[in-house]
C-alpha positions in Angstrom: -23.9 2.2 23.5 -25.4 5.6 24.3 -26.5 6.2 27.9 -30.2 6.3 27.0 -30.0 3.0 25.2 -27.9 1.4 28.0 -30.6 2.6 30.5 -33.4 1.1 28.4 -31.4 -2.1 28.0 -30.9 -2.6 31.8 -34.6 -1.7 32.3 -35.6 -4.6 30.1 -33.2 -6.9 31.8 -34.8 -6.0 35.1 -38.2 -6.5 33.6 -37.3 -10.0 32.6 -36.1 -10.8 36.1 -39.4 -9.3 37.6 -41.4 -11.4 35.3 -39.5 -14.5 36.3 -40.1 -13.7 40.0 -43.8 -13.2 39.4 -44.0 -16.6 37.6 -42.4 -18.2 40.6 -44.9 -16.7 42.9 -47.7 -18.0 40.7 -46.1 -21.5 41.0 -45.9 -21.2 44.8 -49.6 -20.3 44.9 -50.4 -23.3 42.6 -48.6 -25.8 44.7 -50.3 -24.5 47.9 -53.7 -24.5 46.1 -53.1 -28.0 44.7 -52.4 -29.4 48.2 -55.7 -28.0 49.4 -57.6 -29.1 46.4 -56.2 -32.7 46.5 -56.4 -33.3 50.2 -59.6 -31.4 50.9 -61.4 -31.7 47.6 -61.9 -28.0 47.4 -63.3 -27.2 44.0 -62.5 -23.5 44.3 -58.8 -24.3 44.7 -58.9 -26.5 41.6 -60.2 -23.6 39.6 -57.6 -21.1 40.8 -54.7 -23.5 40.2 -55.9 -24.2 36.7 -56.3 -20.4 36.1 -52.7 -19.8 37.2 -51.6 -22.0 34.3 -52.9 -19.5 31.8 -51.3 -16.7 33.7 -47.9 -18.5 33.7 -48.2 -19.2 29.9 -48.9 -15.5 29.3 -45.9 -14.4 31.3 -43.9 -17.1 29.5 -44.7 -15.4 26.2 -43.8 -12.0 27.6 -40.4 -13.1 28.9 -39.5 -14.9 25.6 -40.4 -11.8 23.7 -38.3 -9.6 25.9 -35.3 -12.0 25.6 -35.4 -12.3 21.9 -35.6 -8.5 21.6 -32.5 -8.2 23.6 -30.6 -10.9 21.7 -31.4 -9.3 18.4 -31.0 -5.7 19.2 -28.2 -5.6 21.8 -26.0 -8.6 21.0 -25.3 -9.2 24.7 -22.1 -10.8 26.0 -20.7 -12.3 29.2 -23.1 -12.2 32.2 -25.9 -10.5 30.3 -25.9 -13.3 27.7 -25.7 -16.0 30.4 -28.7 -14.4 32.1 -30.8 -14.3 29.0 -30.0 -17.9 28.0 -30.7 -19.0 31.5 -34.0 -17.2 31.5 -35.0 -19.0 28.3 -34.3 -22.3 30.1 -36.1 -21.3 33.3 -39.5 -20.3 31.9 -40.3 -23.7 30.6 -39.5 -25.3 33.9 -41.8 -22.9 35.7 -44.5 -23.6 33.2 -44.1 -27.3 33.5 -44.3 -27.0 37.3 -47.6 -25.0 37.1 -49.1 -27.7 34.9 -48.1 -30.4 37.3 -49.8 -28.4 40.2 -52.9 -28.1 38.0 -52.9 -31.9 37.4 -52.5 -32.5 41.1 -55.4 -30.1 41.8 -57.7 -31.7 39.3 -57.3 -35.0 41.0 -58.7 -33.4 44.1 -61.9 -32.7 42.0 -62.4 -36.5 42.0 -62.2 -36.6 45.7 -59.2 -38.8 45.6 -57.8 -37.2 48.8 -60.8 -38.0 50.9 -60.2 -41.8 50.3 -56.7 -41.8 51.7 -55.7 -43.4 55.0 -54.0 -41.1 57.6 -50.5 -42.3 57.0 -50.8 -41.7 53.2 -52.4 -38.3 53.7 -49.5 -37.3 56.0 -46.9 -38.3 53.6 -48.5 -36.5 50.7 -49.0 -33.4 52.8 -45.3 -33.5 53.7 -44.2 -33.8 50.1 -46.4 -30.9 49.1 -44.8 -28.9 52.0 -41.3 -29.7 50.9 -42.1 -28.9 47.2 -43.6 -25.6 48.2 -40.5 -24.9 50.4 -38.2 -25.6 47.5 -39.9 -23.2 45.2 -39.8 -20.5 47.9 -36.1 -21.1 48.2 -35.9 -20.7 44.4 -37.4 -17.3 44.8 -34.9 -16.3 47.4 -32.0 -17.7 45.3 -33.1 -15.6 42.3 -33.5 -12.3 44.5 -30.2 -12.8 46.2 -28.1 -14.2 43.3 -27.1 -17.1 45.5 -24.4 -19.2 43.7 -24.8 -22.0 46.3 -28.6 -22.3 46.2 -28.7 -25.1 43.7 -26.5 -27.3 46.0 -28.9 -26.8 48.9 -31.8 -27.7 46.7 -30.1 -30.8 45.4 -29.7 -31.9 49.1 -33.4 -31.2 49.6 -34.4 -33.3 46.6 -32.2 -36.1 47.9 -34.2 -36.0 51.2 -37.4 -36.3 49.2 -36.3 -39.7 47.9 -37.0 -41.2 51.3 -40.4 -39.7 51.5 -41.3 -41.0 48.0 -40.1 -44.4 49.0 -42.2 -44.4 52.1 -45.3 -43.2 50.1 -44.7 -46.0 47.6 -44.5 -48.6 50.3 -47.7 -47.3 51.9 -49.6 -47.4 48.6 -48.3 -50.9 47.8 -49.3 -52.3 51.1 -52.6 -50.6 51.5 -56.1 -51.6 50.2 -57.0 -48.6 48.2 -59.4 -49.0 45.3 -57.5 -49.5 42.0 -58.6 -46.2 40.5 -57.4 -44.3 43.6 -54.2 -46.3 43.6 -53.5 -45.3 40.0 -54.2 -41.7 40.8 -51.9 -41.8 43.7 -49.1 -43.3 41.7 -49.3 -40.3 39.4 -49.6 -37.9 42.4 -46.3 -39.4 43.8 -44.5 -38.9 40.5 -45.9 -35.3 39.9 -44.7 -34.3 43.4 -41.3 -35.7 42.7 -41.1 -33.7 39.4 -42.1 -30.4 41.2 -38.9 -30.7 43.3 -36.9 -31.7 40.3 -37.9 -28.6 38.4 -37.0 -26.4 41.3 -33.5 -27.8 41.3 -33.2 -27.2 37.6 -34.2 -23.6 37.9 -31.7 -23.1 40.8 -29.0 -24.6 38.5 -29.7 -22.1 35.8 -29.7 -19.2 38.2 -26.3 -20.4 39.4 -25.1 -20.3 35.8 -25.4 -16.4 35.6 -24.5 -15.7 39.3 -21.3 -13.9 39.8 -19.6 -12.0 42.8 -21.1 -8.8 41.3 -24.9 -8.6 41.1 -27.4 -7.8 38.5 -27.4 -8.7 34.8 -25.1 -6.3 33.0 -23.6 -4.9 36.2 
């Protein structure tokens, strides 16, 4: 491949990675905003989180277009191919997480969070914090090409099981109105899935990590 084509090729690979990193930042913002929207019934955060879904969808399309362009024009192999395949798998996980955050935020618009007893609020806030922390770690794993990052996130997800169990027990033993109880059952499930998607993204990052660094290096 001529040098100028090789340079353009690597530039597009870098652009794909940059878009992935930006999508992850949007997810972090969405999780944080969803926590405020749900627990504080802040309508402004609901709107911001919902708007982020559109931004993530647009970047999803951009990344897919760049990937398909590389697959058709360059016939990549080895690490470059693994990177492109992984990126195709990562973007839907990010988009699904953004949608989960939007669903959580919209429940805040119904003032669900204001009807929760302190113990339930505390558990929900902790699950939000842990989910946000996991996605921040995903960003670091991508930036650092960390081949062990997925294992750490799997351990974090395992710890979340106890919190989800505790939340389930509190919901079952409390006296919340039926509509709030139904909403909170979904909230618990959505928070669990946010962590699961972070683990999946970390696993796909691991699939193209190598002792050397960037795609195509």
